[in-house]
C-alpha positions in Angstrom: 4.8 -25.8 -33.2 8.2 -25.4 -34.7 8.4 -24.7 -38.4 10.3 -27.5 -40.2 9.1 -26.9 -43.7 12.5 -25.8 -45.0 14.1 -28.4 -47.4 17.6 -27.8 -46.0 18.8 -26.6 -42.7 22.1 -25.3 -41.6 23.9 -27.6 -39.2 26.0 -26.1 -36.4 29.6 -27.1 -37.1 32.5 -26.5 -34.9 36.0 -27.1 -36.3 37.6 -28.1 -33.0 41.2 -28.4 -34.3 43.5 -29.2 -37.1 46.5 -31.4 -36.6 49.3 -31.5 -39.1 51.0 -34.7 -39.9 54.3 -34.1 -41.9 55.6 -36.8 -44.3 58.9 -36.9 -46.3 60.2 -38.4 -49.5 63.7 -39.7 -50.5 65.1 -38.7 -53.9 68.2 -39.4 -56.0 71.1 -37.4 -54.6 72.4 -36.8 -58.1 69.6 -34.3 -58.7 70.6 -30.8 -57.5 68.1 -28.7 -59.4 67.2 -25.3 -57.8 63.5 -25.3 -58.5 61.7 -26.0 -55.1 58.6 -26.9 -57.0 60.3 -29.7 -58.9 59.9 -33.0 -57.1 63.5 -33.9 -58.2 64.9 -30.8 -56.6 67.0 -31.3 -53.5 65.1 -28.4 -51.8 61.7 -29.6 -53.0 58.9 -28.7 -50.5 55.5 -30.4 -50.9 52.6 -27.9 -50.5 49.7 -28.9 -48.3 46.0 -28.2 -48.9 44.7 -25.2 -47.1 41.8 -22.9 -46.3 39.4 -25.6 -45.3 35.7 -24.9 -45.2 32.8 -27.3 -44.3 29.2 -27.1 -45.4 26.4 -29.5 -44.5 23.2 -29.5 -46.5 20.5 -32.2 -46.5 22.7 -34.6 -44.6 25.7 -34.3 -46.8 29.0 -33.1 -45.3 31.0 -31.1 -48.0 34.6 -30.4 -47.1 36.5 -28.0 -49.4 40.1 -27.0 -49.6 42.5 -25.1 -51.8 44.9 -27.3 -53.9 48.2 -25.4 -54.0 50.5 -28.1 -55.5 50.7 -29.6 -59.0 53.1 -32.3 -57.9 50.9 -34.3 -55.5 49.6 -37.5 -56.9 46.2 -37.2 -55.1 44.4 -37.1 -51.8 43.3 -39.8 -49.3 40.3 -39.1 -47.1 39.8 -41.1 -43.8 37.0 -40.9 -41.3 36.6 -41.8 -37.6 33.2 -41.6 -35.8 34.8 -40.7 -32.4 38.1 -40.6 -30.7 37.9 -44.2 -29.7 37.8 -45.7 -33.2 40.5 -46.1 -35.9 40.4 -44.0 -39.0 39.0 -45.8 -42.1 39.6 -44.8 -45.6 36.5 -43.5 -47.3 37.9 -42.0 -50.5 41.0 -41.6 -52.7 40.8 -38.5 -54.8 42.8 -37.3 -57.9 45.6 -34.8 -57.7 43.4 -31.8 -58.7 40.6 -32.6 -56.2 39.5 -29.7 -54.0 36.6 -31.1 -52.1 35.0 -34.2 -50.6 31.3 -35.0 -50.1 30.4 -37.5 -47.5 26.7 -38.6 -47.8 27.0 -41.2 -45.1 24.9 -40.1 -42.2 26.9 -42.1 -39.6 28.3 -39.6 -37.2 28.9 -39.3 -33.5 29.0 -36.5 -31.0 32.3 -35.7 -32.7 33.4 -36.9 -36.2 37.0 -36.7 -37.5 38.2 -36.4 -41.1 41.9 -36.9 -42.1 42.8 -35.3 -45.4 46.2 -36.5 -46.6 48.2 -35.6 -49.8 50.4 -38.3 -51.3 52.8 -39.0 -54.1 53.3 -42.3 -56.0 56.7 -43.8 -55.5 57.5 -47.3 -56.8 53.9 -48.2 -56.8 53.5 -47.1 -53.2 51.4 -44.2 -51.8 53.8 -41.9 -50.0 52.0 -39.6 -47.5 53.4 -36.1 -47.8 51.1 -34.1 -45.5 48.0 -34.9 -43.3 45.5 -32.6 -41.8 42.8 -33.7 -39.3 39.4 -31.9 -38.9 37.4 -32.4 -35.7 33.7 -31.6 -36.3 31.2 -31.2 -33.4 27.7 -31.9 -34.9 24.7 -30.4 -33.0 22.0 -32.9 -33.8 19.6 -31.3 -31.3 18.6 -27.7 -32.3 16.2 -27.0 -29.4 15.0 -28.8 -26.3 12.4 -27.4 -23.9 9.8 -28.5 -21.4 7.8 -27.8 -18.3 6.0 -29.6 -15.5 2.4 -29.1 -14.5 -0.3 -30.8 -12.6 2.0 -32.2 -10.0 4.1 -34.7 -12.0 3.1 -34.2 -15.6 6.1 -33.6 -17.8 5.7 -31.9 -21.2 8.7 -32.0 -23.6 9.3 -30.4 -27.0 12.4 -30.5 -29.3 13.8 -29.8 -32.8 16.5 -32.1 -34.3 18.6 -32.4 -37.4 16.7 -35.5 -38.6 19.1 -36.2 -41.5 21.7 -37.3 -38.8 19.3 -38.8 -36.3 17.0 -41.8 -36.5 15.2 -41.0 -33.3 15.4 -39.8 -29.7 15.5 -41.5 -26.3 13.8 -40.0 -23.3 15.3 -40.9 -19.9 14.7 -39.6 -16.3 16.3 -39.8 -12.9 15.9 -37.9 -9.6 18.6 -35.5 -8.9 19.9 -37.6 -6.1 20.5 -40.6 -8.4 23.4 -41.2 -10.8 21.8 -43.5 -13.4 19.0 -42.5 -15.9 16.2 -44.9 -16.7 14.5 -45.0 -20.1 11.0 -43.6 -20.3 10.5 -43.9 -24.1 12.3 -44.5 -27.4 10.9 -42.6 -30.4 11.7 -43.6 -34.0 11.7 -40.7 -36.5 10.5 -43.1 -39.2 7.0 -42.5 -37.9 7.3 -38.7 -38.1 7.1 -36.4 -41.0 9.0 -33.5 -39.4 12.1 -33.2 -37.3 10.2 -31.5 -34.4 8.6 -33.5 -31.6 6.4 -33.4 -28.5 6.0 -35.9 -25.7 4.3 -35.8 -22.3 4.2 -38.3 -19.5 3.7 -38.6 -15.8 6.8 -39.3 -13.8 6.5 -42.2 -11.3 9.7 -41.3 -9.5 9.3 -40.3 -5.8 11.2 -37.1 -6.0 10.7 -33.3 -6.0 13.6 -32.6 -8.4 13.7 -34.5 -11.7 16.3 -34.6 -14.5 15.0 -35.5 -18.0 17.6 -36.4 -20.7 16.8 -36.2 -24.4 19.3 -38.2 -26.6 19.4 -38.4 -30.4 20.6 -41.7 -31.9 21.4 -43.5 -35.1 20.9 -47.1 -36.1 24.3 -48.6 -36.9 24.4 -52.2 -38.0 21.0 -52.7 -36.3 22.2 -51.2 -33.0 21.2 -47.9 -31.4 24.2 -45.6 -31.2 23.7 -42.3 -29.2 24.8 -39.1 -31.0 24.0 -36.2 -28.6 22.1 -35.6 -25.4 20.8 -32.6 -23.5 19.4 -32.5 -19.9 16.7 -30.4 -18.3 15.7 -30.2 -14.7 12.1 -30.0 -13.4 10.4 -29.4 -10.1 7.6 -31.9 -9.6 5.2 -32.9 -6.9 5.3 -29.4 -5.5 2.5 -28.2 -3.1 -0.2 -26.2 -4.8 -3.0 -23.7 -3.8 -1.3 -22.7 -0.6 -3.6 -20.6 1.6 -3.4 -18.9 5.0 -6.6 -18.0 6.9 -6.4 -16.1 10.2 -8.8 -17.3 12.9 -7.4 -15.1 15.7 -4.1 -14.1 17.3 -3.4 -17.7 18.4 -4.8 -19.8 15.6 -4.1 -19.8 11.9 -5.6 -22.2 9.3 -2.9 -23.6 7.0 -4.0 -25.4 3.8 -2.5 -26.7 0.6 -3.2 -29.2 -2.2 -1.1 -31.9 -3.8 0.3 -33.3 -0.5 2.6 -36.2 -1.5 2.6 -39.3 0.6 6.3 -40.1 0.1 7.4 -36.8 1.5 9.2 -37.0 4.9 7.4 -33.9 6.0 6.4 -30.4 4.9 8.1 -27.4 6.4 6.4 -24.0 6.9 8.5 -20.9 7.8 6.8 -17.7 8.9 8.9 -14.5 8.9 7.2 -11.5 10.5 8.5 -8.4 8.7 8.1 -5.8 11.5 9.8 -7.9 14.2 12.1 -10.0 12.0 11.3 -13.1 14.0 10.9 -16.4 12.2 8.7 -19.4 13.2 9.0 -22.9 11.8 6.4 -25.7 11.8 6.5 -29.3 10.5 3.5 -31.1 9.0 3.0 -34.7 8.0 1.7 -35.3 4.4 -1.8 -36.0 5.7 -1.8 -32.7 7.7 -2.5 -30.6 4.6 -5.4 -28.7 6.3 -4.5 -27.8 9.9 -5.4 -25.1 12.5 -2.0 -24.2 13.9 -1.3 -22.7 17.3 0.6 -19.7 16.1 0.9 -16.5 18.1 0.5 -13.8 15.5 2.4 -10.6 15.1 0.7 -7.4 13.8 1.6 -6.4 10.3 2.9 -8.3 7.2 4.3 -11.8 7.4 5.8 -14.1 4.7 4.8 -17.7 4.7 6.9 -20.3 2.8 5.9 -23.9 2.4 7.9 -26.7 0.8 8.1 -30.5 0.9 11.2 -32.3 2.3 12.5 -35.7 1.2 15.8 -36.9 2.5 18.4 -34.5 1.2 16.1 -32.7 -1.3 13.1 -30.3 -1.0 10.4 -29.1 -3.3 10.2 -25.7 -4.8 8.8 -23.3 -2.2 5.4 -21.8 -2.5 4.8 -18.4 -0.9 2.0 -16.5 0.7 2.2 -12.9 2.1 -0.5 -11.9 4.5 -1.2 -9.0 6.8 -2.6 -9.5 10.3 -4.5 -6.6 12.0 -6.9 -6.7 14.9 -9.5 -4.1 15.7 -10.5 -3.9 19.3 -14.3 -3.7 20.0 -15.7 -0.3 20.8 -16.3 0.2 24.5 -19.3 1.9 26.0 -21.1 1.5 29.4 -24.3 1.9 31.4 -25.0 1.8 35.1 -28.1 1.0 37.2 -26.6 1.1 40.7 -23.8 2.7 42.7 -21.8 -0.5 43.0 -22.0 -1.9 39.5 -21.4 -0.9 35.9 -22.0 -2.8 32.7 -19.4 -2.5 29.9 -20.6 -3.1 26.4 -18.4 -4.3 23.5 -19.4 -3.5 20.0 -17.6 -4.8 16.9 -18.6 -2.9 13.8 -17.6 -5.7 11.4 -20.1 -8.4 10.4 -17.3 -10.9 10.1 -16.3 -13.2 13.0 -13.9 -11.4 15.4 -10.2 -11.9 14.6 -9.2 -11.9 18.3 -9.2 -14.9 20.5 -10.5 -13.2 23.6 -11.6 -9.8 25.0 -9.3 -8.7 27.9 -10.8 -6.1 30.2 -8.2 -4.1 32.1 -9.1 -1.9 35.1 -7.3 0.9 36.9 -8.4 2.0 40.4 -7.6 5.6 41.5 -5.3 6.1 38.5 -3.0 3.2 39.4 -1.5 0.9 36.7 -4.0 -1.0 34.5 -4.3 -4.6 35.4 -6.1 -7.5 33.8 -9.5 -7.7 35.4 -11.3 -10.3 33.1 -10.6 -12.5 30.1 -13.8 -13.0 28.1 -14.7 -15.0 25.0 -14.3 -13.2 21.7 -18.1 -13.4 21.1 -19.1 -11.9 24.4 -20.9 -8.5 24.1 -20.9 -7.2 27.6 -19.4 -7.5 31.1 -20.7 -6.2 34.5 -18.3 -5.1 37.2 -20.1 -5.5 40.5 -17.2 -4.6 42.7 -17.3 -0.8 42.8 -17.0 1.7 45.6 -18.4 5.2 45.3 -15.3 6.7 46.9 -13.0 5.3 44.2 -12.4 6.3 40.6 -12.2 3.5 37.9 -10.8 3.4 34.4 -11.4 0.6 32.0 -9.9 -0.3 28.7 -10.0 -3.3 26.3 -7.3 -5.2 24.7 -6.6 -8.3 22.7 -3.4 -10.3 22.7 -1.9 -8.0 20.0 -3.5 -4.6 20.5 -4.5 -2.3 23.3 -7.9 -0.6 22.9 -7.9 3.0 21.8 -10.8 3.9 24.2 -10.6 4.3 27.9 -13.6 4.9 30.1 -12.9 6.8 33.3 -15.5 6.6 36.1 -15.7 8.7 39.2 -18.5 10.2 41.2 -18.1 13.5 39.2 -20.2 14.8 36.3 -18.8 14.2 32.9 -19.8 14.1 29.3 -21.7 11.1 28.1 -22.7 10.5 24.4 -26.5 10.5 24.2 -27.7 11.2 20.6 -26.4 10.8 17.1 -27.5 12.1 13.7 -25.9 12.9 10.4 -25.8 15.5 7.7 -25.4 14.6 4.0 -23.4 17.0 1.9 -21.6 17.2 -1.4 -17.8 17.8 -1.4 -15.3 17.4 1.3 -16.7 19.4 4.1 -14.0 20.6 6.6 -15.9 20.4 9.9 -12.9 21.6 11.8 -13.4 25.3 11.1 -15.8 27.6 12.8 -16.7 28.9 9.3 -18.5 25.5 8.9 -20.0 25.1 12.4 -21.0 27.6 15.0 -23.7 28.0 17.7 -26.3 30.7 17.6 -27.5 30.0 21.2 -27.6 27.0 23.5 -30.4 25.4 21.5 -29.3 26.1 17.9 -26.3 24.9 15.9 -25.5 26.1 12.4 -23.8 23.8 9.9 -22.6 25.4 6.7 -22.4 23.1 3.8 -19.8 25.0 1.8 -17.0 22.7 1.0 -13.6 24.4 1.4 -12.0 27.8 1.2 -12.1 28.9 -2.3 -15.1 26.8 -3.2 -18.7 27.8 -3.0 -22.1 26.4 -2.1 -25.5 27.8 -1.2 -26.9 25.8 1.7 -26.8 25.8 5.4 -28.8 24.0 8.2 -29.9 25.3 11.6 -30.0 22.2 13.9 -31.9 21.9 17.1 -29.2 20.8 19.6 -31.8 19.1 21.8 -33.1 17.0 18.8 -30.5 16.6 16.2 -33.0 15.3 13.6 -35.0 18.6 13.9 -33.4 21.1 11.5 -34.2 24.0 9.2 -32.4 24.4 5.9 -31.7 27.7 4.2 -30.7 27.8 0.6 -30.5 31.1 -1.1 -29.7 29.8 -4.5 -26.6 32.0 -4.5 -23.2 30.3 -4.5 -21.4 31.7 -1.5 -17.8 31.2 -0.3 -18.8 31.7 3.3 -22.0 32.6 5.2 -22.8 33.7 8.7 -26.1 33.5 10.6 -26.7 36.4 13.0 -26.9 35.7 16.8 -30.7 36.0 16.7 -31.0 33.7 13.8 -33.0 36.2 11.8 -30.3 37.3 9.3 -27.8 35.6 7.1 -24.8 37.3 5.4 -23.2 35.7 2.4 -19.8 36.4 0.8 -20.3 35.8 -3.0 -18.7 36.5 -6.4 -19.2 40.0 -7.8 -20.0 40.9 -11.4 -16.4 41.7 -12.5 -13.2 39.6 -12.2 -11.7 39.9 -8.7 -14.8 41.5 -7.3 -16.7 40.1 -4.3 -20.1 41.2 -3.0 -22.1 40.8 0.3 -25.7 39.7 0.4 -27.8 40.1 3.6 -30.9 37.9 3.8 -33.9 38.0 6.1 -34.2 34.4 7.3 -38.0 34.6 8.0 -39.0 36.0 4.6 -36.1 34.4 2.6 -35.6 37.7 0.9 -32.5 39.9 0.4 -32.3 42.9 2.7 -29.2 44.4 1.3 -26.6 43.8 -1.4 -23.1 45.4 -1.2 -21.5 45.1 -4.6 -17.7 45.4 -4.9 -17.3 44.9 -1.2 -13.8 43.5 -1.8 -11.5 43.3 -4.8 -8.8 40.7 -4.8 -6.8 39.5 -7.8 -3.5 38.6 -6.1 -4.5 35.1 -4.9 -6.0 32.2 -6.7 -8.3 31.2 -3.9 -9.8 33.6 -1.3 -10.2 32.9 2.4 -13.0 35.2 3.6 -14.2 35.8 7.1 -17.7 37.2 7.8 -19.4 38.2 11.1 -22.7 40.0 12.0 -22.6 42.0 15.2 -23.6 45.0 17.2 -27.4 45.1 17.4 -27.3 43.1 14.2 -26.8 46.3 12.3 -23.1 45.7 11.4 -21.3 43.3 9.1 -17.6 42.8 9.3 -15.8 41.2 6.3 -12.3 40.4 5.3 -10.2 38.3 2.9 -7.5 37.2 5.4 -5.1 35.7 2.8 -5.0 39.0 0.9 -1.6 40.6 0.5 -2.7 43.4 2.7 -5.7 42.1 4.7 -8.1 44.6 6.2 -11.4 44.4 8.0 -14.3 46.4 6.5 -17.3 47.4 8.7 -20.6 47.8 6.9 -23.9 49.2 7.9 -26.5 46.6 7.0 -29.4 49.1 6.6 -27.6 51.5 4.3 -25.0 49.2 2.8 -22.3 51.9 3.4 -18.7 51.3 4.5 -18.3 52.9 7.8 -14.8 51.9 8.9 -11.7 50.0 8.0 -9.3 48.2 10.4 -5.7 47.7 9.3 -2.8 46.3 11.3 0.5 47.3 9.8 3.2 44.6 9.7 0.9 41.9 10.9 -1.6 39.5 9.3 -5.2 39.4 10.4 -6.2 35.8 11.3 -9.7 36.0 12.7 -12.2 38.4 14.4 -15.4 38.1 16.5 -18.0 40.5 17.8 -18.3 40.4 21.6 -21.7 38.7 22.5 -22.7 41.4 25.1 -20.5 44.4 24.5 -20.0 46.7 21.6 -16.6 45.4 20.9 -14.8 43.6 18.1 -12.0 41.3 19.1 -9.3 40.8 16.4 -6.4 38.3 16.4 -3.4 38.6 14.1 -0.4 36.4 13.7 1.2 38.0 16.8 -1.3 40.0 18.8 -4.9 40.5 20.0 -6.7 43.9 19.6 -10.0 45.0 21.0 -11.9 47.8 19.3 -15.0 49.8 20.2 -17.7 49.3 17.5 -19.2 52.7 18.0 -16.1 54.8 17.8 -13.7 52.1 16.4 -11.1 53.3 19.0 -8.6 50.7 20.1 -9.6 49.8 23.7 -6.8 47.3 24.5 -4.1 45.2 23.0 -2.0 42.2 23.8 1.0 42.4 21.5 3.5 39.6 20.8 1.4 37.2 22.8 3.7 34.2 22.0 6.6 36.1 20.6 6.8 35.6 16.8 4.8 32.3 16.9 1.3 32.0 15.4 -1.6 31.2 17.7 -5.3 30.3 17.7 -7.8 32.0 19.9 -11.3 31.0 21.1 -13.9 33.0 23.1 -16.1 31.7 25.9 -19.8 31.8 25.2 -20.4 34.8 27.6 -17.5 36.7 26.2 -15.7 37.1 29.5 -12.7 34.9 28.7 -10.4 34.5 25.7 -8.2 31.5 25.4 -5.2 31.5 23.0 -2.7 28.6 22.4 0.4 28.2 20.4 1.8 24.7 20.2 2.3 23.6 23.9 1.5 27.0 25.5 -2.0 28.2 26.6 -3.0 31.6 27.9 -6.2 32.8 29.4 -7.2 36.5 29.0 -9.9 38.1 31.3 -11.8 40.4 29.0 -13.3 42.3 32.0 -10.0 43.2 33.5 -8.0 43.0 30.3 -5.2 40.9 31.8 -3.7 37.5 31.4 -5.3 35.6 34.2 -3.7 32.1 33.7 -1.3 30.2 31.6 0.1 26.7 31.2 2.7 24.8 29.2 1.8 21.2 28.3 4.0 18.2 27.6 2.7 17.9 24.0 1.3 20.2 21.4 -2.3 21.3 21.6 -4.3 20.3 18.5 -7.8 21.7 19.3 -9.5 23.8 22.0 -13.0 24.9 22.8 -14.6 26.6 25.8 -18.0 26.3 27.5 -20.3 29.1 28.2 -18.7 30.8 31.2 -15.1 29.7 30.4 -14.9 27.5 33.5 -14.0 24.4 31.4 -12.0 23.8 28.3 -12.0 20.8 26.0 -8.4 20.3 24.9 -7.1 17.7 22.5 -3.5 17.0 23.1 -1.5 14.4 21.1 -3.3 11.1 21.4 -5.8 11.9 24.1 -8.3 14.7 25.1 -9.7 15.9 28.4 -11.7 18.5 30.2 -9.7 21.2 32.1 -10.7 23.3 35.0 -9.6 26.9 34.0 -9.4 28.0 37.6 -6.4 25.8 38.3 -5.6 24.8 34.7 -5.6 21.2 35.7 -7.2 18.1 34.2 -10.6 17.3 35.6 -10.9 14.1 33.7 -9.9 12.5 30.5 -12.6 12.2 27.9 -11.6 9.4 25.5 -13.5 10.0 22.3 -13.1 7.8 19.3 -11.3 9.9 16.6 -10.9 8.3 13.2 -7.9 8.9 11.0 -9.5 11.7 9.1 -8.6 15.3 9.6 -12.3 16.1 9.6 -13.1 14.7 13.0 -13.2 16.7 16.2 -15.1 17.6 19.3 -16.1 20.9 20.8 -17.9 22.2 23.9 -21.1 24.1 23.3 -20.0 27.7 24.0 -23.6 28.7 24.7 -24.1 26.0 27.3 -22.5 24.6 30.4 -23.5 21.0 30.0 -23.2 19.9 26.4 -20.6 19.1 23.8 -20.8 18.0 20.2 -18.5 15.8 18.1 -18.3 15.8 14.3 -17.0 12.9 12.3 -16.7 12.8 8.5 -17.8 9.5 7.1 -17.3 8.3 3.5 -19.3 5.1 3.5 -21.9 4.0 2.7 -22.5 7.6 1.5 -20.7 10.9 2.2 -22.0 12.5 5.4 -21.0 13.9 8.7 -22.0 12.2 11.9 -23.0 14.5 14.8 -23.0 13.2 18.3 -24.4 15.2 21.3 -22.7 14.6 24.6 -24.3 15.6 27.9 -22.7 16.2 31.3 -24.2 13.6 33.5 -23.4 11.8 36.7 -21.8 8.4 35.8 -24.2 6.7 38.1 -27.2 8.1 36.2 -29.7 5.3 36.3 -31.1 5.5 32.7 -29.2 3.3 30.2 -26.9 5.5 28.1 -26.4 4.4 24.5 -23.3 5.3 22.4 
């Protein structure tokens, strides 16, 4: 609501120009006086009025000037409503007049005033000078509006009501030249100069011009004063919605579809490819399933109505299209057939139009083998020959499956049992400080969260029954813990009593009591978060401990029974990365950032060393379960060390960088994850036995490892955040692919 309570309002005035009209007078030639101000002087000059100002208040136009001559007889004021009419005299003023007040409200878009000075000569008015003022009067102060609900127009305005008797509302489509009148509003019925009006336009158009004109009644006729135009978009489509059915079908819907439209145009721009698709719809096709081959990623949808040479305002939708391929598993009940099972984890209908099964025979190119309905859950291939190897993968029209199942007559790892462990914090299951195997039947899962953080819980899990587990919780917050090979002892790395001090606690697992406490085992104040490593070895009478991110890391050897420090291992100019007790020999294997060292745990003499194993590059090493082979890799390079003969027995360079590696019990097989795939390698020839496609999620905390205490099992760990934080553990067993019991995944 516009405030119009003020008794007087300033009116916008523009003095467009002043034209000077010069007059002259004839005088008696006998007079030759020198005074230029004397009208009888031969050099007399009439002075003109100057310094005009104009003020308008409460409908009165007040024109003021400065009278600079005492010899004028007076002033004549004339007025013209616009440039097409003659001037009419409206006032004759005395010689000392300095202003004129016009209270007549009749004005036009432009009003002209002519102010003339004159002298009386022989009963005649002789015009000496004239000045013309052109005034533009803004009778409309504000004009605004908007459209809503298809064709509803809402207008509001503020006018100078002293100069206006009303307003005229007119409309036209932008393609027309003439306005038609919608309404005439007389201000006599209003108390304030502000106004509001709304109406529904009946014009068949998308683009509407609405004109507001102020007018006066002059001699009973309506005379326009001023007009302003506004443009509106009307009859636009509303509530535009895109729903994906699958890669080939998309539901397009909108409301307010107008019958008079020639058609509606939909453009689809796929942002990744840059391609543009166009579709035309009739007005009655406002809800359609469109054959539209989708592109993965974001797309921009634009819809607008089209009518002859005009179009409606566009309405936009931006949608992303992604398809997840069903998870693939299999079972077999005969030598000549295999059943593939498709599992979609979503409860929603599938977003793909079909499941396409592709098959490769003997490592040849994949070819389409079957196209199945999107809702089908399994498919049986009955055309197998035992002498061949087969690979299967799934795809939809827009995405290739991320799982491939390879089938040959050889043994391979098959997922057979799944369980999960709940925990607090972000457990990093990719480190052996979190997971390690005591023996072939027992897996230890440490629940401490990260380096530098502490917890007090661990679980010993039966690898033959993942739901059978024993939890140990000392009540002491530890940074890292380690269960002994027999499972009878637990060593903990904990905070000491003073700042920077760290202690070791040794527990009896059977009695849940502390055997030994070693206070001030380490002191470290140079780092904000310690990375400790802890191992129990020998005949379970030794504990080795270290803070490997210390400025000068060292390994300390402790006697469990006495709690005494019996030896320190330091490697000058190198940084200790990891160490492990040999499972059968009295040896400690230490890896630094450059080399591998092997020490006798009785005499602590250096037995052997492999220096600058990969030049100056860091590496990661892993030990086979029986301790006969050590495998070390740095980026794409892999080396195998025989710990019986102390020589490098094999090495290989891969096309891509190695991400993870684990060995089975005797070191005959390695699980290696490389780039986007993983596989089982034969260490005798360092060649791929077969690919093992395991479903990795995007989290860093997902990986698979062979059981180093067994020849035939592996375990995968996958951190899951929903519906609660836990780690899924899957046991994989090496079985013949034609094993007749159904294998569930």
